[in-house]
C-alpha positions in Angstrom: -189.9 86.6 9.0 -187.2 87.9 11.4 -187.5 84.7 13.4 -186.7 82.5 10.4 -183.6 80.5 11.0 -182.2 81.2 7.5 -178.9 79.4 7.6 -180.5 76.2 8.8 -183.3 76.6 6.2 -180.8 77.2 3.4 -178.7 74.2 4.4 -181.8 71.9 4.6 -183.0 73.1 1.2 -179.6 72.4 -0.3 -179.7 68.8 1.0 -183.2 68.4 -0.3 -182.3 69.7 -3.7 -179.3 67.4 -4.0 -181.3 64.3 -3.0 -182.0 62.1 -6.1 -185.7 62.1 -7.1 -188.1 62.6 -10.0 -186.8 66.2 -10.6 -183.2 65.0 -11.0 -184.2 62.1 -13.2 -186.3 64.4 -15.5 -183.5 67.0 -15.7 -180.8 64.4 -16.4 -182.8 63.0 -19.3 -183.8 66.4 -20.7 -180.4 68.1 -20.5 -178.5 65.0 -21.5 -180.4 64.3 -24.6 -181.2 67.9 -25.7 -178.8 70.3 -24.0 -179.0 73.1 -21.5 -181.4 75.4 -23.4 -184.0 72.6 -23.8 -183.8 71.9 -20.0 -184.5 75.5 -18.9 -188.3 75.2 -19.2 -188.1 71.9 -17.3 -186.3 73.7 -14.4 -188.8 76.5 -14.4 -191.7 74.0 -14.4 -190.2 72.1 -11.4 -189.8 75.3 -9.5 -193.3 76.5 -10.4 -194.7 73.2 -9.1 -192.7 73.6 -5.9 -194.1 77.1 -5.4 -197.6 75.8 -5.9 -197.0 73.3 -3.2 -195.9 76.1 -0.9 -199.1 78.0 -1.6 -201.1 74.9 -1.0 -199.4 74.4 2.4 -200.1 78.0 3.3 -203.8 77.6 2.4 -204.0 74.4 4.4 -205.1 72.4 1.2 -202.3 69.9 1.7 -203.6 69.0 5.1 -207.2 68.7 4.0 -206.2 66.3 1.2 -203.9 64.2 3.3 -206.5 64.0 6.0 -208.9 62.3 3.7 -207.8 58.7 3.0 -209.8 58.4 -0.2 -208.6 61.7 -1.6 -205.0 61.0 -0.7 -205.2 57.5 -2.2 -206.6 58.8 -5.5 -204.0 61.6 -5.6 -201.2 59.0 -4.9 -202.4 56.6 -7.6 -202.7 59.4 -10.2 -199.3 60.8 -9.3 -197.7 57.3 -9.4 -199.2 56.6 -12.8 -197.9 59.8 -14.2 -194.3 59.1 -13.0 -194.6 55.5 -14.3 -195.9 56.8 -17.7 -192.9 59.1 -18.1 -190.6 56.3 -17.1 -192.1 53.8 -19.6 -191.8 56.4 -22.3 -188.1 56.8 -21.6 -187.6 53.0 -21.5 -189.4 52.6 -24.8 -187.2 55.3 -26.4 -184.1 53.3 -25.2 -185.6 50.1 -26.5 -186.0 51.6 -30.0 -182.3 52.3 -30.0 -181.3 48.8 -29.2 -180.1 48.1 -32.8 -177.0 50.2 -32.1 -177.4 52.2 -35.3 -176.1 55.7 -34.9 -178.8 58.3 -35.0 -178.8 62.0 -35.6 -179.9 63.8 -32.4 -181.6 66.5 -34.6 -183.8 63.8 -36.0 -185.6 63.6 -32.7 -186.0 67.3 -31.6 -187.0 68.0 -28.0 -190.6 68.5 -27.1 -191.7 72.2 -27.1 -190.8 74.4 -24.2 -194.4 74.7 -22.9 -194.6 70.9 -22.9 -191.3 70.6 -20.9 -192.5 73.3 -18.5 -195.8 71.4 -18.0 -194.0 68.1 -17.4 -191.9 69.8 -14.7 -194.9 71.2 -12.9 -196.8 67.9 -13.1 -193.8 65.9 -11.8 -193.7 68.1 -8.7 -197.5 67.9 -8.2 -197.6 64.2 -8.9 -195.8 63.4 -5.7 -198.2 63.8 -2.8 -195.4 63.1 -0.4 -194.1 66.6 -1.2 -197.2 68.1 0.4 -196.7 66.0 3.6 -193.0 66.9 3.7 -193.5 70.6 3.2 -196.2 70.8 5.8 -193.9 69.2 8.3 -190.8 71.0 7.0 -191.8 74.7 7.0 -193.1 74.9 10.6 -189.7 73.8 11.9 -188.2 77.2 10.9 -191.0 79.4 12.2 -192.5 80.1 15.7 -195.5 78.1 16.8 -198.7 78.9 14.9 -196.8 81.2 12.5 -197.3 79.1 9.3 -199.6 81.5 7.5 -200.2 81.8 3.8 -197.8 84.8 3.7 -195.1 83.0 5.6 -195.5 79.8 3.5 -195.3 81.8 0.3 -192.2 83.6 1.6 -190.5 80.3 2.4 -191.5 79.0 -1.0 -189.9 82.0 -2.7 -186.7 81.5 -0.7 -186.6 77.8 -1.6 -187.2 78.5 -5.3 -184.4 81.1 -5.2 -182.0 78.5 -3.7 -183.0 75.6 -6.0 -183.3 77.5 -9.3 -179.6 78.3 -9.8 -178.7 74.8 -8.5 -180.9 73.0 -11.0 -179.8 75.4 -13.8 -176.2 74.7 -13.0 -176.9 70.9 -13.0 -178.6 71.2 -16.3 -175.7 73.3 -17.7 -173.2 70.7 -16.5 -175.1 67.8 -18.0 -175.9 69.8 -21.1 -172.2 70.4 -21.8 -171.9 66.6 -22.3 -175.0 66.4 -24.5 -172.8 65.4 -27.5 -171.5 62.5 -25.5 -175.0 61.6 -24.3 -176.2 61.7 -27.9 -174.2 58.7 -28.9 -176.6 55.9 -29.5 -175.1 53.5 -26.9 -174.9 56.2 -24.2 -178.3 57.6 -25.1 -179.9 54.2 -24.8 -178.4 53.7 -21.3 -179.5 57.1 -20.3 -183.1 56.4 -21.4 -183.1 53.1 -19.5 -181.6 54.7 -16.4 -183.9 57.7 -16.2 -186.9 55.6 -17.2 -186.2 52.9 -14.5 -185.7 55.6 -11.9 -189.0 57.3 -12.7 -190.9 53.9 -12.7 -189.3 53.0 -9.4 -190.2 56.4 -7.9 -193.7 56.0 -9.2 -194.1 52.6 -7.6 -192.7 53.9 -4.4 -195.3 56.7 -4.4 -198.1 54.1 -5.1 -197.2 51.8 -2.3 -196.2 54.4 0.3 -198.6 55.6 2.9 -197.0 59.0 3.4 
């Protein structure tokens, strides 16, 4: 990996991590409603999903799937439906709070850690555009024909090591304001916002060709 342009790779990953998307929407909702500790499994799930994509790119699986129009269409629809499902759940939660009655945040405990971890993994895997992006992104930082399983895995590890502290810091920052987010009026708006973003991203995945 001596030929890896590490500064450029790190800078690009930082830009990618800061770009709003399903991961940010999921983290905002989880940390805002339930605090930092509840958001940690979500962060770990998101990064596990990212690393699985890196391994898939190294194995050439992403290219095989995206080369098949039928497989890519099915994958796209399933991923879009999952994102829309999460968004609708959030919107419904906000709708149930429309009466304005103050609620005890402890009355609606967060889902278990393994569930949050699984959601993080699935949110990453639900977006087939991630495979297309990584397959085009990783080779830019390696010599021609150097994108092997080993190099893709190494780039995946580096990307996870960069994103993990960033997402944890974001979750900690949002989590510090969880008491404010727990106010019924604010919580309702957060549910609507995160739900609308997830539905919109799901629809974008459904109608996009790449």
